[in-house]
C-alpha positions in Angstrom: 93.9 75.5 -35.5 93.5 79.2 -34.7 94.7 80.5 -31.5 94.4 84.0 -30.2 97.1 85.9 -28.2 95.8 88.0 -25.4 97.7 91.3 -25.1 98.0 91.5 -21.3 99.1 95.1 -21.6 95.8 96.1 -23.1 93.9 95.0 -20.0 94.5 97.3 -17.0 93.6 97.3 -13.4 91.1 100.1 -12.6 90.4 99.5 -8.9 91.8 97.4 -6.1 90.3 96.2 -2.8 92.0 94.0 -0.2 90.0 92.4 2.7 91.2 90.0 5.4 90.8 87.1 3.0 90.8 88.3 -0.6 92.2 90.5 -3.2 89.7 92.0 -5.6 90.8 93.7 -8.8 88.5 95.3 -11.3 89.8 95.3 -14.9 89.3 97.8 -17.8 87.6 95.1 -19.9 84.8 94.7 -17.3 86.1 91.5 -15.6 86.6 91.3 -11.8 89.3 89.0 -10.4 89.0 87.8 -6.9 92.0 85.9 -5.5 92.5 84.4 -2.0 94.8 86.5 0.1 96.8 83.4 1.1 98.2 83.5 -2.4 99.9 86.7 -1.5 101.6 86.3 1.9 102.9 89.8 2.1 99.4 91.1 1.8 98.2 88.5 4.2 100.7 89.5 6.9 100.2 93.2 6.2 98.2 95.5 8.3 95.0 97.1 7.1 96.8 100.4 6.7 99.6 98.7 4.7 97.1 96.9 2.4 95.2 100.1 1.8 98.2 102.0 0.6 98.7 100.8 -3.0 99.4 102.4 -6.4 99.2 101.3 -10.0 102.3 100.4 -11.9 102.6 101.0 -15.7 99.3 102.8 -15.9 97.4 99.8 -14.4 99.5 96.9 -15.7 100.4 96.1 -12.1 99.7 97.0 -8.5 102.4 98.0 -6.0 102.1 98.1 -2.2 105.1 100.2 -1.1 104.9 99.5 2.6 104.9 95.7 1.9 107.3 95.7 -1.1 104.7 93.7 -3.0 104.0 93.9 -6.7 101.3 92.0 -8.5 100.8 92.1 -12.3 97.5 92.0 -14.1 99.1 89.3 -16.3 99.8 87.2 -13.2 96.2 87.7 -12.0 94.8 86.7 -15.4 97.0 83.6 -15.4 95.5 82.6 -12.0 98.6 81.8 -10.1 99.7 82.7 -6.6 102.8 84.6 -5.6 106.0 82.9 -6.8 108.1 84.3 -3.9 110.2 81.6 -2.3 109.6 80.6 1.3 113.2 81.7 2.1 112.5 85.2 0.7 109.2 85.5 2.6 110.9 84.4 5.8 113.6 87.0 5.4 110.9 89.6 4.9 109.0 88.5 8.0 112.2 88.5 10.1 112.9 92.1 8.9 109.3 93.1 9.9 109.8 91.7 13.4 113.1 93.6 13.8 111.5 96.9 12.7 108.5 96.5 15.0 110.7 95.5 18.0 113.1 98.5 17.4 
């Protein structure tokens, strides 16, 4: 049986758009991936301004949102899975956001 191995590093993100309910990423091979925002809670809880401020990592192998401390890889998007952040980690992050906004 022949199997092919996808070289994730050869497929890069070329554009990113975040709406109130989805993350859309255009890829260098012509595909578009649309994922529900609930898969990425930090993006979901982020403001429009925070979601709009993103940058590519590794020339497009990943996407980073500095204000949300969120990183999403193209490989993860291609594999079709949600964030693997633990509930405990997310809760600490949410608590820190509340403290910053209150102070």
